[in-house]
Legacy VTK file of the C-alpha trace (Angstrom):
# vtk DataFile Version 3.0
C-alpha trace
ASCII
DATASET POLYDATA
POINTS 309 float
-2.236 -18.829 -12.266
1.174 -17.454 -11.355
3.373 -18.771 -14.153
6.999 -18.126 -15.006
6.184 -15.295 -17.381
4.619 -13.350 -14.534
7.395 -14.388 -12.138
10.063 -12.988 -14.458
8.204 -9.681 -14.733
7.937 -9.479 -10.948
11.599 -10.349 -10.517
12.625 -7.467 -12.781
10.397 -5.047 -10.857
11.566 -6.197 -7.424
15.264 -6.327 -8.361
15.100 -2.865 -9.935
13.542 -1.496 -6.762
16.148 -3.323 -4.658
19.065 -1.548 -6.349
17.287 1.735 -6.965
16.603 2.082 -3.230
20.102 1.000 -2.251
18.797 -1.954 -0.271
21.215 -4.340 1.398
18.616 -6.831 2.609
17.975 -9.711 0.176
15.557 -11.342 2.626
13.354 -8.242 2.499
13.442 -8.327 -1.308
12.363 -11.972 -1.270
9.496 -11.161 1.086
8.431 -8.320 -1.217
8.565 -10.647 -4.228
6.276 -13.227 -2.644
3.867 -10.523 -1.477
3.787 -9.030 -4.966
3.002 -12.430 -6.507
0.284 -13.046 -3.934
-1.308 -9.689 -4.759
-1.398 -10.671 -8.445
-3.559 -13.628 -7.459
-5.769 -11.302 -5.438
-6.260 -9.211 -8.559
-7.297 -12.295 -10.528
-10.005 -13.112 -7.993
-11.045 -9.476 -7.753
-11.622 -9.282 -11.514
-13.861 -12.341 -11.321
-15.761 -10.713 -8.472
-16.119 -7.517 -10.499
-18.101 -9.495 -13.082
-20.310 -10.867 -10.302
-20.920 -7.365 -8.973
-21.785 -6.105 -12.452
-24.418 -8.814 -12.698
-25.813 -7.769 -9.319
-25.963 -4.192 -10.577
-27.883 -5.450 -13.609
-30.410 -7.090 -11.291
-30.811 -3.917 -9.233
-31.329 -1.849 -12.394
-33.918 -4.319 -13.714
-35.834 -4.321 -10.438
-35.779 -0.533 -10.322
-37.123 -0.280 -13.877
-39.793 -2.874 -13.200
-40.880 -1.001 -10.077
-41.029 2.305 -11.952
-43.010 0.779 -14.833
-45.495 -0.707 -12.362
-45.839 2.596 -10.548
-46.508 4.435 -13.806
-48.879 1.764 -15.095
-46.665 0.988 -18.084
-46.761 -2.409 -19.795
-43.292 -2.267 -21.372
-41.547 -5.657 -21.534
-38.287 -5.707 -19.563
-36.147 -8.702 -20.418
-34.406 -10.570 -17.583
-32.169 -12.464 -20.001
-28.938 -10.834 -18.839
-29.509 -11.279 -15.108
-30.510 -14.902 -15.696
-27.238 -15.586 -17.538
-26.250 -19.194 -16.743
-22.502 -18.677 -16.886
-22.771 -15.809 -14.408
-24.877 -17.898 -12.038
-22.137 -20.534 -12.137
-19.449 -17.953 -11.364
-21.421 -16.355 -8.551
-22.060 -19.710 -6.876
-18.499 -20.960 -7.352
-17.284 -22.283 -4.001
-13.653 -21.293 -4.531
-14.596 -17.723 -5.388
-17.060 -17.490 -2.514
-14.395 -18.691 -0.075
-11.974 -16.099 -1.379
-14.569 -13.351 -0.996
-15.344 -14.306 2.598
-11.704 -13.813 3.581
-11.272 -10.385 1.957
-11.989 -6.956 3.377
-12.378 -5.469 -0.100
-15.809 -5.614 -1.743
-16.820 -4.209 -5.139
-20.121 -3.233 -3.538
-18.139 -0.399 -1.937
-17.395 0.914 -5.450
-21.081 1.195 -6.401
-20.702 4.415 -8.368
-17.993 3.007 -10.599
-19.761 -0.358 -11.027
-22.936 1.495 -12.118
-20.908 3.539 -14.623
-19.295 0.428 -16.063
-22.626 -1.379 -16.271
-24.026 1.567 -18.215
-21.289 1.056 -20.804
-22.242 -2.616 -21.024
-25.843 -1.693 -21.848
-24.644 0.772 -24.487
-22.481 -1.785 -26.280
-23.612 -3.339 -29.574
-22.757 -6.885 -28.444
-25.017 -6.474 -25.392
-27.873 -5.217 -27.578
-27.334 -8.138 -29.972
-27.344 -10.594 -27.066
-30.560 -9.185 -25.612
-32.447 -9.315 -28.936
-30.960 -12.477 -30.486
-33.881 -14.753 -29.674
-31.371 -17.455 -28.796
-31.199 -19.281 -25.495
-27.918 -21.165 -25.229
-25.222 -21.562 -22.600
-22.573 -20.738 -25.199
-24.207 -17.376 -25.851
-24.410 -16.696 -22.123
-20.694 -17.363 -21.688
-19.703 -15.503 -24.846
-21.391 -12.231 -23.819
-19.282 -12.144 -20.667
-16.117 -12.924 -22.606
-16.911 -9.965 -24.912
-17.691 -7.691 -21.973
-14.434 -8.558 -20.297
-12.315 -8.262 -23.426
-13.797 -4.954 -24.605
-14.744 -3.129 -21.413
-12.547 -4.474 -18.614
-9.285 -5.058 -20.463
-7.423 -1.829 -21.383
-9.784 0.310 -19.300
-7.988 3.434 -18.048
-10.776 4.373 -15.631
-10.678 0.923 -14.102
-6.875 1.140 -13.897
-7.234 4.297 -11.803
-9.722 2.584 -9.466
-7.404 -0.407 -9.081
-4.392 1.803 -8.389
-6.221 3.341 -5.453
-6.975 -0.120 -4.104
-3.517 -1.629 -4.471
-0.255 -0.219 -5.864
0.744 -3.642 -7.219
-2.286 -4.128 -9.400
-1.655 -1.803 -12.333
1.566 -3.621 -13.216
-0.244 -6.951 -13.159
-3.495 -6.103 -14.919
-2.539 -6.966 -18.519
-1.328 -10.484 -17.772
-4.063 -11.151 -15.189
-6.651 -10.275 -17.845
-5.401 -13.198 -19.946
-5.915 -15.540 -16.981
-9.464 -14.288 -16.422
-10.332 -14.877 -20.077
-8.878 -18.392 -19.854
-11.043 -19.011 -16.793
-14.197 -17.912 -18.614
-13.388 -20.310 -21.445
-12.922 -23.229 -19.049
-16.542 -23.137 -17.897
-19.046 -25.405 -19.631
-22.788 -25.980 -19.347
-21.986 -28.898 -17.009
-19.801 -26.858 -14.624
-20.931 -26.997 -10.996
-20.141 -24.890 -7.936
-17.014 -27.061 -7.573
-15.584 -25.896 -10.916
-11.892 -25.207 -10.160
-10.573 -21.735 -10.810
-6.905 -21.267 -11.611
-4.663 -22.151 -8.637
-2.335 -19.513 -7.184
0.722 -21.188 -8.705
0.582 -23.002 -12.021
3.195 -25.456 -10.757
4.367 -26.188 -7.222
7.990 -25.585 -8.256
7.302 -22.059 -9.511
7.513 -20.380 -6.086
10.866 -22.058 -5.511
11.956 -20.913 -8.983
11.055 -17.310 -8.070
12.888 -17.169 -4.749
15.924 -19.137 -5.953
16.354 -16.959 -9.029
16.198 -13.779 -6.947
18.752 -15.145 -4.492
21.147 -16.195 -7.290
20.795 -12.883 -9.112
21.676 -10.834 -6.015
24.364 -13.127 -4.586
26.276 -13.522 -7.864
25.847 -9.972 -9.172
29.581 -9.299 -9.543
30.156 -12.469 -11.563
27.294 -11.623 -13.933
28.537 -8.069 -14.313
32.020 -9.365 -15.182
30.434 -11.519 -17.904
28.503 -8.542 -19.245
31.538 -6.231 -19.114
33.652 -8.740 -21.039
31.117 -8.640 -23.844
30.659 -4.876 -24.080
33.989 -4.193 -25.771
35.563 -2.085 -23.036
32.265 -0.264 -22.462
31.991 0.660 -18.777
29.309 -1.570 -17.233
28.105 1.376 -15.144
27.184 3.214 -18.358
24.727 0.484 -19.248
21.194 1.517 -18.213
20.243 0.132 -14.798
17.152 -1.623 -16.178
19.233 -3.302 -18.892
21.806 -4.436 -16.312
19.103 -5.927 -14.125
17.463 -7.752 -17.035
20.834 -9.157 -18.051
21.642 -10.072 -14.442
18.416 -12.016 -13.993
18.714 -13.656 -17.412
22.229 -14.868 -16.672
21.180 -16.135 -13.269
18.435 -18.155 -14.947
20.610 -19.461 -17.784
23.371 -20.570 -15.450
21.318 -21.770 -12.459
18.463 -23.480 -14.299
20.007 -25.684 -17.007
16.671 -27.452 -17.478
15.276 -24.350 -19.160
16.464 -24.034 -22.779
18.839 -21.087 -23.172
16.858 -19.816 -26.153
13.678 -19.725 -24.053
15.360 -17.700 -21.285
16.878 -15.254 -23.768
13.579 -14.731 -25.598
11.689 -14.135 -22.339
14.077 -11.418 -21.175
14.272 -9.802 -24.600
10.474 -9.386 -24.462
10.741 -7.887 -20.972
13.379 -5.462 -22.223
10.982 -4.293 -24.922
8.372 -3.616 -22.233
10.486 -1.938 -19.563
13.526 -0.427 -21.231
14.485 1.568 -24.334
13.569 0.831 -27.943
17.115 -0.477 -28.601
17.347 -2.601 -25.465
15.799 -5.730 -26.966
18.535 -6.124 -29.579
21.268 -5.291 -27.073
19.965 -7.797 -24.520
19.608 -10.481 -27.193
23.113 -9.995 -28.616
24.793 -9.793 -25.192
23.109 -12.895 -23.790
23.700 -14.869 -26.965
27.426 -14.019 -26.950
27.839 -14.855 -23.266
25.940 -18.148 -23.578
28.042 -19.247 -26.571
31.257 -18.445 -24.719
30.174 -20.313 -21.593
29.230 -23.340 -23.671
32.620 -23.282 -25.422
34.338 -23.091 -22.025
32.202 -26.033 -20.755
30.745 -23.787 -18.076
27.263 -24.159 -19.515
25.477 -27.171 -20.945
24.046 -26.556 -24.391
20.303 -26.940 -24.111
17.856 -26.131 -26.917
LINES 1 310
309 0 1 2 3 4 5 6 7 8 9 10 11 12 13 14 15 16 17 18 19 20 21 22 23 24 25 26 27 28 29 30 31 32 33 34 35 36 37 38 39 40 41 42 43 44 45 46 47 48 49 50 51 52 53 54 55 56 57 58 59 60 61 62 63 64 65 66 67 68 69 70 71 72 73 74 75 76 77 78 79 80 81 82 83 84 85 86 87 88 89 90 91 92 93 94 95 96 97 98 99 100 101 102 103 104 105 106 107 108 109 110 111 112 113 114 115 116 117 118 119 120 121 122 123 124 125 126 127 128 129 130 131 132 133 134 135 136 137 138 139 140 141 142 143 144 145 146 147 148 149 150 151 152 153 154 155 156 157 158 159 160 161 162 163 164 165 166 167 168 169 170 171 172 173 174 175 176 177 178 179 180 181 182 183 184 185 186 187 188 189 190 191 192 193 194 195 196 197 198 199 200 201 202 203 204 205 206 207 208 209 210 211 212 213 214 215 216 217 218 219 220 221 222 223 224 225 226 227 228 229 230 231 232 233 234 235 236 237 238 239 240 241 242 243 244 245 246 247 248 249 250 251 252 253 254 255 256 257 258 259 260 261 262 263 264 265 266 267 268 269 270 271 272 273 274 275 276 277 278 279 280 281 282 283 284 285 286 287 288 289 290 291 292 293 294 295 296 297 298 299 300 301 302 303 304 305 306 307 308
């Protein structure tokens, strides 16, 4: 699950904190980086477990309504279609998710009030009403309703963001990208999926953790060299007048371009330009792009960098 896009975002956050706090301990920064990445994987599993808890809330609500109807002598039909959703039964019985849950102290059952509130919004949604009255009975429909619920009610949910922030300070920064991984996971399930259906692994590739730690080490150890490269491109502009976030993005980008020749220069530049748009000023993207492009061209001309496209 943890891919290089997420790693780059984490590296910018950790490196910014490292310099902002005046830290002199690179080993502590590396430990913080790995912890932060691990917590992103925790969030991924927690979002899957939130869906499971929402389904359990649906069952409790159905049983309560059935009990009330029986007590009042009512004959109203109460559909169990949602709680019998086949995709959700697969997710709830998934061995990998169950194992994760057993090893965690956190449980969405402890957030019953919020889960009930969120489930109420599910019932109010038009796609839920359409699902319950469609007359269809297919696995694809069962999976699709949960994809819609996640995309419309769990993604970009400010109330949920507040709940997550109270649980873990790391999670708000990770939520947007983790949401994409959860949606990919939903799409990977099929009618034939068993309890052994693999969820996304913690790292997409075994080399990604090494990439993360090595890039952080290079960025910190060779800071002065990277700043000299930046200063030589800023036309006598004092490097210290460049915004700290822009300096850090450039520092990490140069560390990647120089230390990882297997990654095309254009890919590295584009990745950090996008990060600049997210974390810095409106003009930072163009500045980062122009500065990195100029430095890369000069290093290639000086045979200090292999041209890789």
